[in-house]
N, C-alpha and C positions, 0 to 999 in steps of 0.2 A: 504494500500500500504506500502510495506517495502522498506525503503531506504537502499541502499548499498553504503556506502561512498568510499570504495576502488574501486569499479567499476566506480563510478562517477569520481574519481581521475584519474584513468588510461585512461579512455575515453576522459577526458578533455585534458590530455597530448597528446594523439594520434590526436585528432581533431586540437589542436593548432599546432602540428608539421606539419600536412598536409596542414594547412592554412598558414604556414610560419611565425607564430608568434614567437617572441623572448622570451616572458615570459608569465606565467599564474598566476593569482591570484585566490585563492579559499579558502573556509573556512578551518580552521586548526583543527587538532586533534592530539593527541600524536601518533596515528597509522600512520596518513598521513605524519607527520614529520619524523618518523622512516623509512618509506618506501622511502620518498624523499631523505633522507640522504644515504641510500643504493644505490639508483639509481644514485645519484651524485658521489658516490665513485666508481661505476662501469662505469661511463662515459656516461650514458644516459641523465643526466642533467648537465648543466654547473655550476649552483650554486643554493643554497637553502638559502633563508632568513628566519631564525627562527623567528616565530611570537612572538611579545610581547603580553601581556594580551589583549584579545579581538580584535586582529588584524588578517588579513588574511595571509595565507601562500603564499609566492611568490617564484616561481621556474623559473629559466631561462633554456630554452631548449638548448641542445647541437647540433651543426651543424658541418659537415665536408664537405668541398668543396661545400658549398651551399645546401647540402642535409641533412635532419634531420637524426639523429642517430636512432631515434625511427621509425621503419617501420611498426610495428604491435604489438598488445597486445591481450592476450586471458585470460579472467577471468576463473579460474579453479574451485575454491571453491566458492560457492554462498550461500546466506542465506538459500535457500531451500534445498541445497545439499552440505554438507561439505565434502571435500576430504582430507584425511590424508595419509601421506606416511611415511614409515620407511626410515632409512638411506640407506638401500640397494636398495630401489626402485627409488632413485633419479637418473634421466637420463639426459644427455645433451639435450639442446633444439636447434633445427635447426643446428644439427651437430656441436655444440659447439659455434655457433655464437649468440645464444640467452641466456637468463637468466631466471631462475625460482626463485621466491621468496617464502620463507617458513616462517610461524609464528611458532617459536619454543620456548621451555622454556628458551633458551638463547637470545631471542629477534627475530627481523626480520633478517633473514640470506638468502644469496643466496644458491643455491643447492651445490655449491662447498664448501662454508663455513660450511654448515650443515654436509657434508661428513667429513670434517676435524675435526669438533667438535663431530662427531659421534652422532648426534641427528636427529630425524625426527620431523614432525609437520604437520600443515595444509598448503596445497599448496594454496597460495594466487592467483598468476597469473604468466603468462609467458610473456616475452617481448623480442622482437628481432628487 
């Protein structure tokens, strides 16, 4: 069985938001911290507590008017099938109301940031 830490991370965020939880604690890695920081910067997470050595990553979910900001996620690139895109193929998600995250040579970027930096990469997931 192959573990997919990014899938586990986004599904835990989605499940916690649907259950009305305020925060989620999960095992940390450099990739998860980078993804969480981008999501916090874009408003999908209220805060991210960077873990110290051997401690879990704690993220606080964002809510507006009692409703979660995260209404859905979709994993695009999987361990069994990697999906790469060039800078010209990056398209808006949910008519501009969603976000696509890419793993690029410049780090974890949103689709808009990747277009501005003129880089492509692996499409990690979509969130709206």
